[in-house]
C-alpha positions as protocol buffer text, in pm:
chain_id: "A"
residue {
  index: 1
  type: UNK
  ca { x: 2745 y: 350 z: 156 }
}
residue {
  index: 2
  type: UNK
  ca { x: 2696 y: 537 z: -153 }
}
residue {
  index: 3
  type: UNK
  ca { x: 2568 y: 349 z: -474 }
}
residue {
  index: 4
  type: UNK
  ca { x: 2825 y: 293 z: -703 }
}
residue {
  index: 5
  type: UNK
  ca { x: 2605 y: 462 z: -998 }
}
residue {
  index: 6
  type: UNK
  ca { x: 2809 y: 351 z: -1296 }
}
residue {
  index: 7
  type: UNK
  ca { x: 2783 y: -12 z: -1193 }
}
residue {
  index: 8
  type: UNK
  ca { x: 2401 y: 26 z: -1099 }
}
residue {
  index: 9
  type: UNK
  ca { x: 2310 y: 188 z: -1419 }
}
residue {
  index: 10
  type: UNK
  ca { x: 2497 y: -44 z: -1621 }
}
residue {
  index: 11
  type: UNK
  ca { x: 2292 y: -341 z: -1466 }
}
residue {
  index: 12
  type: UNK
  ca { x: 1975 y: -166 z: -1501 }
}
residue {
  index: 13
  type: UNK
  ca { x: 2065 y: -98 z: -1867 }
}
residue {
  index: 14
  type: UNK
  ca { x: 2177 y: -434 z: -1960 }
}
residue {
  index: 15
  type: UNK
  ca { x: 1957 y: -660 z: -1740 }
}
residue {
  index: 16
  type: UNK
  ca { x: 1633 y: -561 z: -1686 }
}
residue {
  index: 17
  type: UNK
  ca { x: 1681 y: -731 z: -1339 }
}
residue {
  index: 18
  type: UNK
  ca { x: 1966 y: -360 z: -568 }
}
residue {
  index: 19
  type: UNK
  ca { x: 2144 y: -363 z: -185 }
}
residue {
  index: 20
  type: UNK
  ca { x: 2275 y: -514 z: 122 }
}
residue {
  index: 21
  type: UNK
  ca { x: 2409 y: -875 z: 212 }
}
residue {
  index: 22
  type: UNK
  ca { x: 2296 y: -1046 z: 500 }
}
residue {
  index: 23
  type: UNK
  ca { x: 2436 y: -1418 z: 530 }
}
residue {
  index: 24
  type: UNK
  ca { x: 2560 y: -1661 z: 282 }
}
residue {
  index: 25
  type: UNK
  ca { x: 2337 y: -1949 z: 162 }
}
residue {
  index: 26
  type: UNK
  ca { x: 2438 y: -2272 z: 53 }
}
residue {
  index: 27
  type: UNK
  ca { x: 2440 y: -2307 z: -327 }
}
residue {
  index: 28
  type: UNK
  ca { x: 2316 y: -2580 z: -577 }
}
residue {
  index: 29
  type: UNK
  ca { x: 2156 y: -2873 z: -408 }
}
residue {
  index: 30
  type: UNK
  ca { x: 1978 y: -2659 z: -131 }
}
residue {
  index: 31
  type: UNK
  ca { x: 1879 y: -2388 z: -369 }
}
residue {
  index: 32
  type: UNK
  ca { x: 1732 y: -2624 z: -627 }
}
residue {
  index: 33
  type: UNK
  ca { x: 1520 y: -2783 z: -336 }
}
residue {
  index: 34
  type: UNK
  ca { x: 1362 y: -2468 z: -231 }
}
residue {
  index: 35
  type: UNK
  ca { x: 1310 y: -2308 z: -563 }
}
residue {
  index: 36
  type: UNK
  ca { x: 1580 y: -2049 z: -518 }
}
residue {
  index: 37
  type: UNK
  ca { x: 1844 y: -1986 z: -803 }
}
residue {
  index: 38
  type: UNK
  ca { x: 2151 y: -2143 z: -740 }
}
residue {
  index: 39
  type: UNK
  ca { x: 2471 y: -1977 z: -668 }
}
residue {
  index: 40
  type: UNK
  ca { x: 2607 y: -2110 z: -1005 }
}
residue {
  index: 41
  type: UNK
  ca { x: 2308 y: -1949 z: -1187 }
}
residue {
  index: 42
  type: UNK
  ca { x: 2359 y: -1618 z: -1017 }
}
residue {
  index: 43
  type: UNK
  ca { x: 2749 y: -1637 z: -1119 }
}
residue {
  index: 44
  type: UNK
  ca { x: 2669 y: -1713 z: -1466 }
}
residue {
  index: 45
  type: UNK
  ca { x: 2426 y: -1421 z: -1484 }
}
residue {
  index: 46
  type: UNK
  ca { x: 2694 y: -1185 z: -1343 }
}
residue {
  index: 47
  type: UNK
  ca { x: 2931 y: -1325 z: -1571 }
}
residue {
  index: 48
  type: UNK
  ca { x: 2735 y: -1251 z: -1882 }
}
residue {
  index: 49
  type: UNK
  ca { x: 2662 y: -899 z: -1752 }
}
residue {
  index: 50
  type: UNK
  ca { x: 3008 y: -810 z: -1649 }
}
residue {
  index: 51
  type: UNK
  ca { x: 3242 y: -1050 z: -1810 }
}
residue {
  index: 52
  type: UNK
  ca { x: 3353 y: -800 z: -2071 }
}
residue {
  index: 53
  type: UNK
  ca { x: 3519 y: -580 z: -1799 }
}
residue {
  index: 54
  type: UNK
  ca { x: 3799 y: -750 z: -1617 }
}
residue {
  index: 55
  type: UNK
  ca { x: 3809 y: -463 z: -1361 }
}
residue {
  index: 56
  type: UNK
  ca { x: 3478 y: -571 z: -1214 }
}
residue {
  index: 57
  type: UNK
  ca { x: 3442 y: -868 z: -958 }
}
residue {
  index: 58
  type: UNK
  ca { x: 3160 y: -990 z: -745 }
}
residue {
  index: 59
  type: UNK
  ca { x: 3063 y: -1181 z: -462 }
}
residue {
  index: 60
  type: UNK
  ca { x: 2743 y: -1350 z: -401 }
}
residue {
  index: 61
  type: UNK
  ca { x: 2670 y: -1306 z: -53 }
}
residue {
  index: 62
  type: UNK
  ca { x: 2319 y: -1440 z: 15 }
}
residue {
  index: 63
  type: UNK
  ca { x: 2040 y: -1624 z: -207 }
}
residue {
  index: 64
  type: UNK
  ca { x: 1714 y: -1633 z: 34 }
}
residue {
  index: 65
  type: UNK
  ca { x: 1338 y: -1603 z: -15 }
}
residue {
  index: 66
  type: UNK
  ca { x: 1215 y: -1228 z: -18 }
}
residue {
  index: 67
  type: UNK
  ca { x: 945 y: -1091 z: 185 }
}
residue {
  index: 68
  type: UNK
  ca { x: 716 y: -1139 z: -99 }
}
residue {
  index: 69
  type: UNK
  ca { x: 603 y: -1514 z: -183 }
}
residue {
  index: 70
  type: UNK
  ca { x: 751 y: -1663 z: -467 }
}
residue {
  index: 71
  type: UNK
  ca { x: 1023 y: -1392 z: -515 }
}
residue {
  index: 72
  type: UNK
  ca { x: 1397 y: -1489 z: -460 }
}
residue {
  index: 73
  type: UNK
  ca { x: 1625 y: -1225 z: -309 }
}
residue {
  index: 74
  type: UNK
  ca { x: 1984 y: -1235 z: -438 }
}
residue {
  index: 75
  type: UNK
  ca { x: 2265 y: -1012 z: -269 }
}
residue {
  index: 76
  type: UNK
  ca { x: 2572 y: -936 z: -468 }
}
residue {
  index: 77
  type: UNK
  ca { x: 2883 y: -731 z: -375 }
}
residue {
  index: 78
  type: UNK
  ca { x: 2999 y: -570 z: -710 }
}
residue {
  index: 79
  type: UNK
  ca { x: 3353 y: -434 z: -696 }
}
residue {
  index: 80
  type: UNK
  ca { x: 3602 y: -224 z: -914 }
}
residue {
  index: 81
  type: UNK
  ca { x: 3896 y: -15 z: -860 }
}
residue {
  index: 82
  type: UNK
  ca { x: 3687 y: 294 z: -764 }
}
residue {
  index: 83
  type: UNK
  ca { x: 3474 y: 94 z: -500 }
}
residue {
  index: 84
  type: UNK
  ca { x: 3211 y: -155 z: -413 }
}
residue {
  index: 85
  type: UNK
  ca { x: 2826 y: -162 z: -416 }
}
residue {
  index: 86
  type: UNK
  ca { x: 2599 y: -375 z: -253 }
}
residue {
  index: 87
  type: UNK
  ca { x: 2336 y: -497 z: -509 }
}
residue {
  index: 88
  type: UNK
  ca { x: 1996 y: -664 z: -448 }
}
residue {
  index: 89
  type: UNK
  ca { x: 1825 y: -858 z: -721 }
}
residue {
  index: 90
  type: UNK
  ca { x: 1463 y: -986 z: -686 }
}
residue {
  index: 91
  type: UNK
  ca { x: 1434 y: -1298 z: -903 }
}
residue {
  index: 92
  type: UNK
  ca { x: 1104 y: -1404 z: -1033 }
}
residue {
  index: 93
  type: UNK
  ca { x: 982 y: -1754 z: -973 }
}
residue {
  index: 94
  type: UNK
  ca { x: 1035 y: -1891 z: -1301 }
}
residue {
  index: 95
  type: UNK
  ca { x: 1396 y: -1799 z: -1292 }
}
residue {
  index: 96
  type: UNK
  ca { x: 1389 y: -1607 z: -1609 }
}
residue {
  index: 97
  type: UNK
  ca { x: 1327 y: -1246 z: -1480 }
}
residue {
  index: 98
  type: UNK
  ca { x: 1459 y: -1019 z: -1219 }
}
residue {
  index: 99
  type: UNK
  ca { x: 1413 y: -679 z: -1104 }
}
residue {
  index: 100
  type: UNK
  ca { x: 1684 y: -434 z: -940 }
}
residue {
  index: 101
  type: UNK
  ca { x: 1556 y: -190 z: -663 }
}
residue {
  index: 102
  type: UNK
  ca { x: 1393 y: -222 z: -321 }
}
residue {
  index: 103
  type: UNK
  ca { x: 1079 y: -376 z: -185 }
}
residue {
  index: 104
  type: UNK
  ca { x: 890 y: -82 z: -8 }
}
residue {
  index: 105
  type: UNK
  ca { x: 603 y: -104 z: 235 }
}
residue {
  index: 106
  type: UNK
  ca { x: 259 y: -34 z: 116 }
}
residue {
  index: 107
  type: UNK
  ca { x: -79 y: 24 z: 264 }
}
residue {
  index: 108
  type: UNK
  ca { x: -281 y: 302 z: 448 }
}
residue {
  index: 109
  type: UNK
  ca { x: -4 y: 325 z: 705 }
}
residue {
  index: 110
  type: UNK
  ca { x: 311 y: 192 z: 519 }
}
residue {
  index: 111
  type: UNK
  ca { x: 567 y: 279 z: 807 }
}
residue {
  index: 112
  type: UNK
  ca { x: 366 y: 122 z: 1088 }
}
residue {
  index: 113
  type: UNK
  ca { x: 564 y: -207 z: 1092 }
}
residue {
  index: 114
  type: UNK
  ca { x: 910 y: -55 z: 1117 }
}
residue {
  index: 115
  type: UNK
  ca { x: 782 y: 218 z: 1358 }
}
residue {
  index: 116
  type: UNK
  ca { x: 652 y: -63 z: 1582 }
}
residue {
  index: 117
  type: UNK
  ca { x: 970 y: -268 z: 1552 }
}
residue {
  index: 118
  type: UNK
  ca { x: 1183 y: 30 z: 1617 }
}
residue {
  index: 119
  type: UNK
  ca { x: 994 y: 137 z: 1946 }
}
residue {
  index: 120
  type: UNK
  ca { x: 1040 y: -189 z: 2080 }
}
residue {
  index: 121
  type: UNK
  ca { x: 1399 y: -257 z: 1985 }
}
residue {
  index: 122
  type: UNK
  ca { x: 1589 y: 79 z: 2014 }
}
residue {
  index: 123
  type: UNK
  ca { x: 1849 y: 75 z: 2293 }
}
residue {
  index: 124
  type: UNK
  ca { x: 2090 y: 355 z: 2203 }
}
residue {
  index: 125
  type: UNK
  ca { x: 2148 y: 695 z: 2327 }
}
residue {
  index: 126
  type: UNK
  ca { x: 1904 y: 980 z: 2242 }
}
residue {
  index: 127
  type: UNK
  ca { x: 1877 y: 1370 z: 2253 }
}
residue {
  index: 128
  type: UNK
  ca { x: 1559 y: 1552 z: 2236 }
}
residue {
  index: 129
  type: UNK
  ca { x: 1249 y: 1533 z: 2425 }
}
residue {
  index: 130
  type: UNK
  ca { x: 1147 y: 1190 z: 2546 }
}
residue {
  index: 131
  type: UNK
  ca { x: 786 y: 1259 z: 2450 }
}
residue {
  index: 132
  type: UNK
  ca { x: 836 y: 1434 z: 2120 }
}
residue {
  index: 133
  type: UNK
  ca { x: 588 y: 1340 z: 1846 }
}
residue {
  index: 134
  type: UNK
  ca { x: 881 y: 1247 z: 1617 }
}
residue {
  index: 135
  type: UNK
  ca { x: 1147 y: 989 z: 1673 }
}
residue {
  index: 136
  type: UNK
  ca { x: 1431 y: 978 z: 1422 }
}
residue {
  index: 137
  type: UNK
  ca { x: 1641 y: 672 z: 1461 }
}
residue {
  index: 138
  type: UNK
  ca { x: 1999 y: 675 z: 1298 }
}
residue {
  index: 139
  type: UNK
  ca { x: 2182 y: 380 z: 1204 }
}
residue {
  index: 140
  type: UNK
  ca { x: 2551 y: 431 z: 1161 }
}
residue {
  index: 141
  type: UNK
  ca { x: 2897 y: 304 z: 1143 }
}
residue {
  index: 142
  type: UNK
  ca { x: 3160 y: 519 z: 1312 }
}
residue {
  index: 143
  type: UNK
  ca { x: 3417 y: 430 z: 1054 }
}
residue {
  index: 144
  type: UNK
  ca { x: 3179 y: 498 z: 772 }
}
residue {
  index: 145
  type: UNK
  ca { x: 3298 y: 827 z: 565 }
}
residue {
  index: 146
  type: UNK
  ca { x: 2929 y: 895 z: 465 }
}
residue {
  index: 147
  type: UNK
  ca { x: 2792 y: 878 z: 809 }
}
residue {
  index: 148
  type: UNK
  ca { x: 3064 y: 1139 z: 885 }
}
residue {
  index: 149
  type: UNK
  ca { x: 2958 y: 1353 z: 605 }
}
residue {
  index: 150
  type: UNK
  ca { x: 2606 y: 1303 z: 670 }
}
residue {
  index: 151
  type: UNK
  ca { x: 2629 y: 1421 z: 1065 }
}
residue {
  index: 152
  type: UNK
  ca { x: 2611 y: 1795 z: 1028 }
}
residue {
  index: 153
  type: UNK
  ca { x: 2267 y: 1757 z: 834 }
}
residue {
  index: 154
  type: UNK
  ca { x: 2139 y: 1558 z: 1111 }
}
residue {
  index: 155
  type: UNK
  ca { x: 2286 y: 1801 z: 1374 }
}
residue {
  index: 156
  type: UNK
  ca { x: 2110 y: 2090 z: 1186 }
}
residue {
  index: 157
  type: UNK
  ca { x: 1782 y: 1916 z: 1190 }
}
residue {
  index: 158
  type: UNK
  ca { x: 1789 y: 1825 z: 1541 }
}
residue {
  index: 159
  type: UNK
  ca { x: 1882 y: 2191 z: 1638 }
}
residue {
  index: 160
  type: UNK
  ca { x: 1593 y: 2330 z: 1433 }
}
residue {
  index: 161
  type: UNK
  ca { x: 1320 y: 2074 z: 1522 }
}
residue {
  index: 162
  type: UNK
  ca { x: 1224 y: 2070 z: 1859 }
}
residue {
  index: 163
  type: UNK
  ca { x: 946 y: 1829 z: 1831 }
}
residue {
  index: 164
  type: UNK
  ca { x: 1199 y: 1552 z: 1758 }
}
residue {
  index: 165
  type: UNK
  ca { x: 1408 y: 1291 z: 1941 }
}
residue {
  index: 166
  type: UNK
  ca { x: 1705 y: 1142 z: 1791 }
}
residue {
  index: 167
  type: UNK
  ca { x: 1815 y: 787 z: 1873 }
}
residue {
  index: 168
  type: UNK
  ca { x: 2165 y: 647 z: 1773 }
}
residue {
  index: 169
  type: UNK
  ca { x: 2175 y: 289 z: 1681 }
}
residue {
  index: 170
  type: UNK
  ca { x: 2508 y: 125 z: 1602 }
}
residue {
  index: 171
  type: UNK
  ca { x: 2531 y: -55 z: 1268 }
}
residue {
  index: 172
  type: UNK
  ca { x: 2900 y: -149 z: 1202 }
}
residue {
  index: 173
  type: UNK
  ca { x: 2956 y: -276 z: 864 }
}
residue {
  index: 174
  type: UNK
  ca { x: 3144 y: -610 z: 815 }
}
residue {
  index: 175
  type: UNK
  ca { x: 3359 y: -434 z: 540 }
}
residue {
  index: 176
  type: UNK
  ca { x: 3520 y: -190 z: 790 }
}
residue {
  index: 177
  type: UNK
  ca { x: 3788 y: -339 z: 1015 }
}
residue {
  index: 178
  type: UNK
  ca { x: 3761 y: -129 z: 1336 }
}
residue {
  index: 179
  type: UNK
  ca { x: 3383 y: -36 z: 1320 }
}
residue {
  index: 180
  type: UNK
  ca { x: 3261 y: -299 z: 1553 }
}
residue {
  index: 181
  type: UNK
  ca { x: 3522 y: -216 z: 1798 }
}
residue {
  index: 182
  type: UNK
  ca { x: 3430 y: 167 z: 1792 }
}
residue {
  index: 183
  type: UNK
  ca { x: 3040 y: 42 z: 1831 }
}
residue {
  index: 184
  type: UNK
  ca { x: 3148 y: -128 z: 2157 }
}
residue {
  index: 185
  type: UNK
  ca { x: 3328 y: 167 z: 2278 }
}
residue {
  index: 186
  type: UNK
  ca { x: 3011 y: 387 z: 2166 }
}
residue {
  index: 187
  type: UNK
  ca { x: 2773 y: 180 z: 2337 }
}
residue {
  index: 188
  type: UNK
  ca { x: 2968 y: 176 z: 2649 }
}
residue {
  index: 189
  type: UNK
  ca { x: 3002 y: 569 z: 2638 }
}
residue {
  index: 190
  type: UNK
  ca { x: 2641 y: 607 z: 2575 }
}
residue {
  index: 191
  type: UNK
  ca { x: 2546 y: 395 z: 2871 }
}
residue {
  index: 192
  type: UNK
  ca { x: 2790 y: 584 z: 3101 }
}
residue {
  index: 193
  type: UNK
  ca { x: 2682 y: 939 z: 2973 }
}
residue {
  index: 194
  type: UNK
  ca { x: 2426 y: 1047 z: 2722 }
}
residue {
  index: 195
  type: UNK
  ca { x: 2593 y: 1370 z: 2700 }
}
residue {
  index: 196
  type: UNK
  ca { x: 2939 y: 1217 z: 2646 }
}
residue {
  index: 197
  type: UNK
  ca { x: 2836 y: 988 z: 2365 }
}
residue {
  index: 198
  type: UNK
  ca { x: 2769 y: 1283 z: 2119 }
}
residue {
  index: 199
  type: UNK
  ca { x: 3116 y: 1422 z: 2179 }
}
residue {
  index: 200
  type: UNK
  ca { x: 3248 y: 1080 z: 2157 }
}
residue {
  index: 201
  type: UNK
  ca { x: 3073 y: 1021 z: 1824 }
}
residue {
  index: 202
  type: UNK
  ca { x: 3199 y: 1339 z: 1686 }
}
residue {
  index: 203
  type: UNK
  ca { x: 3541 y: 1288 z: 1803 }
}
residue {
  index: 204
  type: UNK
  ca { x: 3562 y: 954 z: 1635 }
}
residue {
  index: 205
  type: UNK
  ca { x: 3429 y: 1109 z: 1300 }
}
residue {
  index: 206
  type: UNK
  ca { x: 3697 y: 1389 z: 1321 }
}
residue {
  index: 207
  type: UNK
  ca { x: 3972 y: 1125 z: 1383 }
}
residue {
  index: 208
  type: UNK
  ca { x: 3850 y: 874 z: 1126 }
}
residue {
  index: 209
  type: UNK
  ca { x: 4161 y: 891 z: 903 }
}
residue {
  index: 210
  type: UNK
  ca { x: 4388 y: 844 z: 1222 }
}
residue {
  index: 211
  type: UNK
  ca { x: 4227 y: 518 z: 1349 }
}
residue {
  index: 212
  type: UNK
  ca { x: 4364 y: 194 z: 1226 }
}
residue {
  index: 213
  type: UNK
  ca { x: 4314 y: -152 z: 1352 }
}
residue {
  index: 214
  type: UNK
  ca { x: 4645 y: -145 z: 1508 }
}
residue {
  index: 215
  type: UNK
  ca { x: 4588 y: 160 z: 1714 }
}
residue {
  index: 216
  type: UNK
  ca { x: 4199 y: 152 z: 1751 }
}
residue {
  index: 217
  type: UNK
  ca { x: 4187 y: 59 z: 2127 }
}
residue {
  index: 218
  type: UNK
  ca { x: 4440 y: 335 z: 2215 }
}
residue {
  index: 219
  type: UNK
  ca { x: 4271 y: 608 z: 1995 }
}
residue {
  index: 220
  type: UNK
  ca { x: 3911 y: 514 z: 2104 }
}
residue {
  index: 221
  type: UNK
  ca { x: 4012 y: 516 z: 2464 }
}
residue {
  index: 222
  type: UNK
  ca { x: 4169 y: 859 z: 2439 }
}
residue {
  index: 223
  type: UNK
  ca { x: 3871 y: 998 z: 2285 }
}
residue {
  index: 224
  type: UNK
  ca { x: 3642 y: 849 z: 2547 }
}
residue {
  index: 225
  type: UNK
  ca { x: 3874 y: 1030 z: 2799 }
}
residue {
  index: 226
  type: UNK
  ca { x: 3809 y: 1359 z: 2586 }
}
residue {
  index: 227
  type: UNK
  ca { x: 3441 y: 1313 z: 2590 }
}
residue {
  index: 228
  type: UNK
  ca { x: 3418 y: 1325 z: 2981 }
}
residue {
  index: 229
  type: UNK
  ca { x: 3422 y: 958 z: 3055 }
}
residue {
  index: 230
  type: UNK
  ca { x: 3698 y: 744 z: 3192 }
}
residue {
  index: 231
  type: UNK
  ca { x: 3860 y: 566 z: 2889 }
}
residue {
  index: 232
  type: UNK
  ca { x: 3991 y: 290 z: 3082 }
}
residue {
  index: 233
  type: UNK
  ca { x: 3649 y: 210 z: 3221 }
}
residue {
  index: 234
  type: UNK
  ca { x: 3514 y: 221 z: 2863 }
}
residue {
  index: 235
  type: UNK
  ca { x: 3774 y: 9 z: 2719 }
}
residue {
  index: 236
  type: UNK
  ca { x: 3722 y: -282 z: 2980 }
}
residue {
  index: 237
  type: UNK
  ca { x: 3336 y: -237 z: 2917 }
}
residue {
  index: 238
  type: UNK
  ca { x: 3385 y: -261 z: 2534 }
}
residue {
  index: 239
  type: UNK
  ca { x: 3542 y: -607 z: 2580 }
}
residue {
  index: 240
  type: UNK
  ca { x: 3258 y: -745 z: 2771 }
}
residue {
  index: 241
  type: UNK
  ca { x: 3043 y: -1017 z: 2620 }
}
residue {
  index: 242
  type: UNK
  ca { x: 2721 y: -807 z: 2738 }
}
residue {
  index: 243
  type: UNK
  ca { x: 2856 y: -517 z: 2501 }
}
residue {
  index: 244
  type: UNK
  ca { x: 2899 y: -738 z: 2207 }
}
residue {
  index: 245
  type: UNK
  ca { x: 2522 y: -850 z: 2262 }
}
residue {
  index: 246
  type: UNK
  ca { x: 2410 y: -505 z: 2268 }
}
residue {
  index: 247
  type: UNK
  ca { x: 2599 y: -414 z: 1950 }
}
residue {
  index: 248
  type: UNK
  ca { x: 2446 y: -734 z: 1783 }
}
residue {
  index: 249
  type: UNK
  ca { x: 2106 y: -640 z: 1881 }
}
residue {
  index: 250
  type: UNK
  ca { x: 2128 y: -320 z: 1741 }
}
residue {
  index: 251
  type: UNK
  ca { x: 2251 y: -474 z: 1407 }
}
residue {
  index: 252
  type: UNK
  ca { x: 1977 y: -733 z: 1414 }
}
residue {
  index: 253
  type: UNK
  ca { x: 1719 y: -459 z: 1456 }
}
residue {
  index: 254
  type: UNK
  ca { x: 1871 y: -270 z: 1163 }
}
residue {
  index: 255
  type: UNK
  ca { x: 1841 y: -563 z: 950 }
}
residue {
  index: 256
  type: UNK
  ca { x: 1475 y: -643 z: 1063 }
}
residue {
  index: 257
  type: UNK
  ca { x: 1384 y: -299 z: 913 }
}
residue {
  index: 258
  type: UNK
  ca { x: 1585 y: -367 z: 593 }
}
residue {
  index: 259
  type: UNK
  ca { x: 1876 y: -151 z: 640 }
}
residue {
  index: 260
  type: UNK
  ca { x: 2085 y: -163 z: 331 }
}
residue {
  index: 261
  type: UNK
  ca { x: 2371 y: 69 z: 429 }
}
residue {
  index: 262
  type: UNK
  ca { x: 2492 y: 361 z: 638 }
}
residue {
  index: 263
  type: UNK
  ca { x: 2371 y: 609 z: 731 }
}
residue {
  index: 264
  type: UNK
  ca { x: 2016 y: 521 z: 720 }
}
residue {
  index: 265
  type: UNK
  ca { x: 1734 y: 738 z: 889 }
}
residue {
  index: 266
  type: UNK
  ca { x: 1393 y: 636 z: 1014 }
}
residue {
  index: 267
  type: UNK
  ca { x: 1140 y: 938 z: 1079 }
}
residue {
  index: 268
  type: UNK
  ca { x: 853 y: 773 z: 1264 }
}
residue {
  index: 269
  type: UNK
  ca { x: 916 y: 458 z: 1064 }
}
residue {
  index: 270
  type: UNK
  ca { x: 983 y: 615 z: 746 }
}
residue {
  index: 271
  type: UNK
  ca { x: 1310 y: 510 z: 580 }
}
residue {
  index: 272
  type: UNK
  ca { x: 1547 y: 760 z: 447 }
}
residue {
  index: 273
  type: UNK
  ca { x: 1820 y: 556 z: 298 }
}
residue {
  index: 274
  type: UNK
  ca { x: 2039 y: 805 z: 128 }
}
residue {
  index: 275
  type: UNK
  ca { x: 2093 y: 1108 z: 390 }
}
residue {
  index: 276
  type: UNK
  ca { x: 2362 y: 1291 z: 176 }
}
residue {
  index: 277
  type: UNK
  ca { x: 2158 y: 1290 z: -137 }
}
residue {
  index: 278
  type: UNK
  ca { x: 1821 y: 1413 z: 5 }
}
residue {
  index: 279
  type: UNK
  ca { x: 1793 y: 1798 z: 16 }
}
residue {
  index: 280
  type: UNK
  ca { x: 1782 y: 1936 z: 365 }
}
residue {
  index: 281
  type: UNK
  ca { x: 1453 y: 2124 z: 307 }
}
residue {
  index: 282
  type: UNK
  ca { x: 1290 y: 1796 z: 212 }
}
residue {
  index: 283
  type: UNK
  ca { x: 1412 y: 1629 z: 515 }
}
residue {
  index: 284
  type: UNK
  ca { x: 1306 y: 1899 z: 745 }
}
residue {
  index: 285
  type: UNK
  ca { x: 959 y: 1885 z: 564 }
}
residue {
  index: 286
  type: UNK
  ca { x: 937 y: 1513 z: 637 }
}
residue {
  index: 287
  type: UNK
  ca { x: 1005 y: 1556 z: 998 }
}
residue {
  index: 288
  type: UNK
  ca { x: 765 y: 1833 z: 1024 }
}
residue {
  index: 289
  type: UNK
  ca { x: 478 y: 1638 z: 834 }
}
residue {
  index: 290
  type: UNK
  ca { x: 554 y: 1346 z: 1071 }
}
residue {
  index: 291
  type: UNK
  ca { x: 494 y: 1560 z: 1375 }
}
residue {
  index: 292
  type: UNK
  ca { x: 165 y: 1680 z: 1256 }
}
residue {
  index: 293
  type: UNK
  ca { x: 47 y: 1299 z: 1211 }
}
């Protein structure tokens, strides 16, 4: 998802305190017991920040410890008539100060932890040499318009970089009503035929505006047929608990490496969170640099 810039810049300007929800936390009593800010405090803060504008609403999605001791992570969804934005706040232990942004890895090999986690956890379809020095992992949501927008860039990169392997991982967003179903179909198509998967993925992107919750099974089955596999078999596979577990595994893997939206790429563990905003030449340079390492 693209950052809703007007809201983000306003929050930075007014607060001096950004991005994806995980699970809701109990408010007041348990928050106070663990040193986390309470839901009431977060709501009061948001009211002070945005109460002047009746078009802005928000939802406190989670309040939890961050990966840094003593720092709380607060995930909020901000909404207005133009759209919504997942915002992440990092609150200091004194409860009086906050930062907006993202905690990034540091050290002599800052991408090692993500690279190792992905190497152990990826289970999606792939293209490119299995022994390529660069593994690009793409987390996408087939209902996400920004994933559709970014796919030509990813396709161009893979056509030009012969030392790279691309692995697709499902990451359906909860805000999308048929994304989880599409992910299940995609997982089944990928296990049936690696080549068919890429045709199916593009077919779903091309048909995004025509797919609704009410016709998703019909449309996805037809698109599976067009990709070269038997649609009825894929539909049956998509309904199995095993497939749900595989999609859930992919989502959990994404959350473990701090996915904040889709599409997100990892180049040998290096996170590229906003593919559309990154100049293609830089994406290519990052891939070639990773190959040299």
